[in-house]
C-alpha positions in Angstrom: 28.3 -9.1 3.1 26.5 -9.3 6.4 22.7 -9.9 6.5 20.5 -7.0 7.3 16.7 -6.9 7.9 14.5 -3.9 8.4 11.0 -4.0 9.9 8.9 -0.8 10.3 5.4 -0.5 11.7 3.0 2.5 11.6 -0.2 3.2 13.4 -2.6 5.3 11.3 -6.2 5.1 12.6 -5.3 5.6 16.3 -2.2 5.9 18.4 -1.1 3.0 20.7 -2.0 3.2 24.3 0.7 3.3 27.0 0.1 -0.4 27.7 0.3 -1.3 24.0 3.6 0.7 23.7 5.0 -1.4 26.6 3.9 -4.6 24.9 5.6 -3.6 21.6 8.7 -2.5 23.5 9.0 -6.0 25.1 9.2 -7.6 21.6 12.8 -6.6 21.3 15.3 -4.3 22.9 16.1 -3.1 19.4 13.3 -0.6 19.3 11.9 2.4 21.2 8.2 2.3 20.1 6.3 5.6 20.0 2.6 5.9 20.0 2.5 5.6 16.2 5.8 4.1 15.1 8.2 1.3 15.7 11.4 0.2 13.8 13.4 -3.1 14.3 16.7 -3.8 12.5 18.6 -7.1 12.6 22.0 -8.4 11.5 22.6 -12.2 11.9 19.3 -12.6 13.8 15.6 -12.4 13.1 12.4 -10.8 14.3 11.3 -12.8 17.3 7.6 -12.7 16.5 5.3 -13.1 13.5 5.3 -9.6 11.9 1.7 -10.1 10.6 0.6 -10.8 14.2 2.2 -7.6 15.4 0.5 -5.7 12.5 -2.8 -7.3 13.4 -2.6 -6.5 17.1 -1.1 -3.0 17.1 -0.5 -1.3 13.8 -2.0 -0.4 10.4 1.0 -0.6 8.1 4.1 -2.8 7.9 7.2 -2.5 5.7 10.0 -5.1 5.6 13.2 -5.2 3.6 16.2 -7.6 3.6 19.5 -7.0 1.8 19.2 -10.3 -0.1 16.2 -9.0 -2.0 13.0 -9.7 0.0 10.5 -6.8 0.2 7.1 -6.6 1.9 4.3 -4.1 2.3 1.2 -4.9 4.4 -1.8 -2.9 5.5 -4.5 -3.5 8.1 -8.1 -2.3 7.5 -11.2 -2.4 9.7 -13.3 -5.2 8.3 -16.3 -3.0 7.3 -14.2 -0.4 5.5 -13.0 -2.2 2.3 -14.6 -4.2 -0.5 -13.2 -7.6 0.2 -14.5 -9.1 -3.1 -12.7 -6.4 -5.0 -9.4 -7.1 -3.1 -9.7 -10.8 -3.8 -9.7 -10.3 -7.5 -6.0 -9.3 -7.3 -4.9 -12.0 -4.9 -2.0 -14.3 -5.9 -1.0 -17.1 -3.7 2.1 -16.4 -1.6 2.6 -12.9 -3.1 -0.6 -10.9 -2.8 -2.6 -12.3 0.1 -5.8 -11.0 1.6 -6.6 -12.4 5.2 -9.9 -11.6 6.8 -11.6 -12.2 10.2 -14.5 -10.5 12.0 -12.4 -7.4 12.9 -9.8 -6.8 10.2 -8.6 -7.3 6.6 -4.9 -7.7 6.1 -3.5 -7.0 2.7 0.0 -8.5 2.5 2.3 -8.0 -0.5 5.6 -9.8 -0.4 8.4 -10.7 -2.9 10.9 -13.1 -1.5 13.6 -13.1 -4.1 16.8 -14.4 -2.6 19.9 -13.5 -4.6 17.8 -11.0 -6.6 19.5 -8.1 -8.5 17.5 -5.5 -6.7 19.5 -2.5 -5.5 19.7 -2.1 -1.8 18.1 1.1 -0.4 17.8 2.3 3.1 14.4 1.6 4.7 14.0 4.8 6.6 11.3 7.0 5.2 9.9 4.5 2.6 6.9 3.5 4.6 6.0 7.2 5.2 6.0 7.7 1.4 3.8 4.6 0.8 1.3 4.7 3.6 -1.0 7.0 1.6 -1.8 4.0 -0.5 -3.7 2.6 2.4 -6.1 5.6 2.2 -6.3 5.1 -1.5 -7.5 1.5 -1.0 -10.0 2.6 1.6 -11.4 5.0 -1.0 -11.7 2.2 -3.6 -8.6 3.1 -5.6 -7.2 -0.3 -6.5 -4.3 0.8 -8.7 -1.7 -0.4 -6.1 -3.2 -3.9 -6.3 -3.1 -3.9 -10.1 0.5 -2.8 -10.2 1.8 -5.5 -7.9 -0.3 -8.1 -9.7 1.3 -6.9 -13.0 4.8 -7.4 -11.5 3.9 -11.0 -10.5 2.5 -11.7 -14.0 5.6 -10.4 -15.7 7.9 -12.3 -13.5 6.0 -15.6 -14.0 5.7 -15.2 -17.7 9.4 -14.5 -18.0 10.2 -17.6 -16.0 7.7 -19.8 -18.0 10.3 -21.2 -20.4 13.0 -21.9 -17.7 13.9 -25.5 -17.0 13.2 -26.8 -13.5 14.3 -30.1 -11.9 10.9 -30.3 -10.2 7.5 -29.5 -11.7 7.4 -25.7 -11.9 4.8 -23.7 -9.9 3.7 -20.5 -11.6 2.0 -17.8 -9.5 -0.1 -16.8 -12.5 -0.9 -19.2 -15.3 -0.6 -18.0 -19.0 -4.3 -18.3 -19.7 -5.3 -16.5 -16.4 -7.3 -13.3 -17.1 -5.9 -10.1 -15.7 -8.0 -8.6 -12.9 -10.0 -5.4 -13.6 -7.8 -2.5 -14.8 -8.5 0.4 -12.4 -9.2 3.9 -13.7 -6.5 6.5 -14.0 -3.6 4.1 -14.5 -2.0 6.6 -16.9 -1.8 9.3 -14.3 -0.1 7.8 -11.2 0.3 9.5 -7.9 3.6 10.1 -6.1 3.0 7.2 -3.7 2.2 4.9 -6.6 5.5 6.0 -8.3 7.2 5.2 -5.0 5.6 1.7 -5.0 6.9 1.1 -8.5 10.4 2.0 -7.3 10.1 0.0 -4.1 9.0 -3.3 -5.8 11.0 -2.4 -9.0 8.0 -2.7 -11.3 8.9 -2.1 -14.9 7.5 1.3 -16.0 7.2 0.2 -19.6 5.0 -2.7 -18.5 2.8 -0.3 -16.6 2.5 2.0 -19.5 1.3 -0.8 -21.9 -1.0 -2.4 -19.3 -2.6 0.9 -18.7 -3.8 1.3 -22.3 -7.2 -0.1 -21.4 -7.6 2.1 -18.3 -10.2 4.8 -18.4 -9.8 8.3 -17.0 -12.2 9.4 -14.3 -12.5 12.9 -12.9 -12.8 13.4 -9.1 -15.9 14.9 -7.7 -15.4 18.7 -7.3 -15.2 19.9 -3.7 -18.0 22.4 -4.4 -20.3 19.5 -5.3 -19.5 17.7 -2.1 -20.2 20.8 0.0 -23.5 21.2 -1.8 -24.3 17.5 -1.1 -24.2 18.2 2.7 -27.5 20.1 2.2 -29.1 16.9 0.8 -28.4 14.9 4.0 -31.4 14.1 6.1 -31.4 15.3 9.7 -31.2 11.8 10.9 -28.0 11.2 8.8 -26.4 14.4 10.1 -27.2 13.5 13.7 -25.7 10.0 13.1 -22.5 11.4 11.6 -22.1 13.8 14.5 -22.6 11.1 17.1 -20.0 9.0 15.4 -17.6 12.0 15.3 -18.1 12.4 19.1 -17.1 8.8 19.5 -13.9 9.5 17.5 -14.7 6.7 15.1 -11.8 5.8 12.8 -12.3 6.4 9.1 -15.5 8.4 9.7 -14.3 11.0 7.1 -14.1 8.3 4.5 -17.7 7.1 5.2 -18.9 10.7 5.1 -17.2 11.4 1.7 -18.6 8.2 0.3 -22.2 9.2 1.3 -21.7 12.7 -0.2 -20.4 11.1 -3.4 -23.5 8.9 -3.6 -25.7 12.0 -3.2 -23.7 13.9 -5.9 -23.7 11.0 -8.4 -27.1 9.5 -7.7 -27.9 6.2 -9.4 -25.2 5.7 -12.0 -25.5 3.1 -14.7 -23.0 0.3 -14.3 -19.9 1.0 -16.4 -18.7 -1.6 -18.9 -15.6 -3.3 -17.6 -12.5 -2.9 -19.8 -11.6 -6.0 -21.8 -9.5 -8.3 -19.7 -6.4 -9.8 -21.3 -4.8 -13.2 -20.7 -1.6 -13.0 -18.8 0.4 -14.4 -21.8 -1.2 -11.9 -24.2 -0.4 -9.0 -21.9 3.1 -10.2 -21.6 3.5 -10.6 -25.4 2.2 -7.1 -25.9 4.6 -5.7 -23.4 7.5 -7.6 -25.0 6.5 -6.4 -28.4 6.4 -2.8 -27.2 9.8 -3.2 -25.6 11.3 -4.2 -28.9 9.6 -1.3 -30.6 10.8 1.2 -28.0 14.4 -0.2 -28.2 14.3 0.1 -32.0 13.0 3.7 -31.8 15.6 4.6 -29.3 18.4 3.0 -31.4 17.1 5.0 -34.5 17.0 8.2 -32.4 20.5 7.6 -31.1 21.9 7.0 -34.6 20.2 10.1 -35.9 21.7 12.1 -33.1 25.1 10.6 -33.8 25.0 11.4 -37.5 23.9 15.0 -36.7 26.8 15.3 -34.3 29.2 14.0 -36.9 27.9 16.4 -39.5 28.5 19.3 -37.1 32.0 17.9 -36.3 32.9 17.7 -40.0 32.4 21.5 -40.3 34.9 22.2 -37.5 37.4 19.4 -38.2 40.2 21.8 -39.5 40.0 23.9 -36.4 40.0 20.8 -34.1 43.2 19.6 -35.7 44.8 23.0 -35.0 43.5 22.8 -31.4 45.2 19.3 -31.0 48.6 20.7 -32.0 48.0 23.8 -29.8 47.3 21.5 -26.8 50.3 19.3 -27.4 52.6 22.4 -27.5 51.6 23.2 -23.9 53.5 20.0 -22.9 51.3 19.3 -19.9 49.5 16.1 -18.9 46.0 17.6 -18.8 46.5 19.3 -22.2 47.5 15.9 -23.6 44.3 14.4 -22.2 42.2 17.0 -23.9 44.0 16.5 -27.1 43.3 12.7 -27.0 39.6 13.4 -26.4 39.5 15.5 -29.6 41.5 12.9 -31.5 39.0 10.2 -30.6 36.2 12.4 -32.0 38.2 13.0 -35.1 38.8 9.2 -35.4 35.0 8.6 -35.2 34.5 11.2 -37.9 37.1 9.5 -40.1 35.4 6.1 -39.8 32.1 7.7 -40.8 33.7 9.4 -43.8 35.7 6.4 -44.9 38.9 8.3 -44.2 40.5 6.2 -41.5 43.9 5.7 -43.3 44.3 9.5 -43.6 43.5 9.9 -40.0 46.1 7.3 -39.0 48.7 9.0 -41.2 48.2 12.3 -39.4 48.4 10.7 -36.0 51.6 8.9 -37.1 53.0 12.3 -38.1 52.2 13.6 -34.6 54.1 10.6 -33.2 57.1 11.3 -35.3 57.1 15.0 -34.6 56.8 14.7 -30.8 58.5 11.3 -30.4 60.5 12.6 -27.4 57.3 13.4 -25.4 56.8 10.0 -23.7 53.7 11.1 -21.7 52.0 12.0 -25.0 53.1 8.8 -26.7 51.4 6.7 -23.9 48.2 8.7 -24.4 48.2 8.4 -28.1 48.1 4.6 -27.7 44.5 5.1 -26.5 43.4 6.8 -29.7 43.5 3.6 -31.8 
């Protein structure tokens, strides 16, 4: 299988200038950059620049995929728009990295799993479905960060008992405390569900990890509108001047200020209990066993119910078998075999397998000249 790599960049806060578009276009002949978008694909070659450098200079979002399993999602934020300390609580070396300078914060999530068993999916359209997570992070919604931290934790706990020739390096140690569990983890948005699919995060792990997450209601729109009346004249003038300058993310600052006016001075909420990575992993593994047991019981109950219903119609089904055989057509034989397999399952359940075999043998004897039927009866068992 040939190698394939997909790089996609997106500008969100402002479009690229004509000069910037030319500069991006010079990176590779493999793209035709627009004012907000650029895609590069490679087979048997590689991106000629550092993708993070291109993200830093021109764009706000980066998605990378390779058909051997590597996947990456990165966002750029203006330095003064995010809570850097909150981001750092979810950082994991080489996987969830937070880079910062005087201008920007880069959040870079990457899983480089060569020869992984991830299913290959086409890259087109994925970044568009994930970029809303950047706005969520700007608004203080850190659920994306917790989800990717959870995947790293589960991966490293699963590998903890593996044998290594060299000393193993774990991304997250067993006694490491989980980061704060964000609110509303039990009601995930569409983009967060897309993130779970993109990085193949185990949904059962998410469900169990979310048990300590609280539910928070959003501030009603009517309350935000009312809060505008509470703004001072100086604040109103300041926001209008910033609007005139077309300042990026102004709407976010405006909503934050209105939220402060609506909520007032809120008492600091108690943080949910933070579990050790090993304890969280063990809880998830325990729940997986429980779920598997429950599913097995449910499947067995459904099977028994189906067999009970089958027992009531068994005489008619035997008649239908003979009726189908009499048609002397291949598709009719196939249907007859399907019914016979069901009747065999019923016979095993009832402890009547010898009687079932005797009846099948009678069919063989009666229709021994129908070679096509004989071959199909061999599949009944």
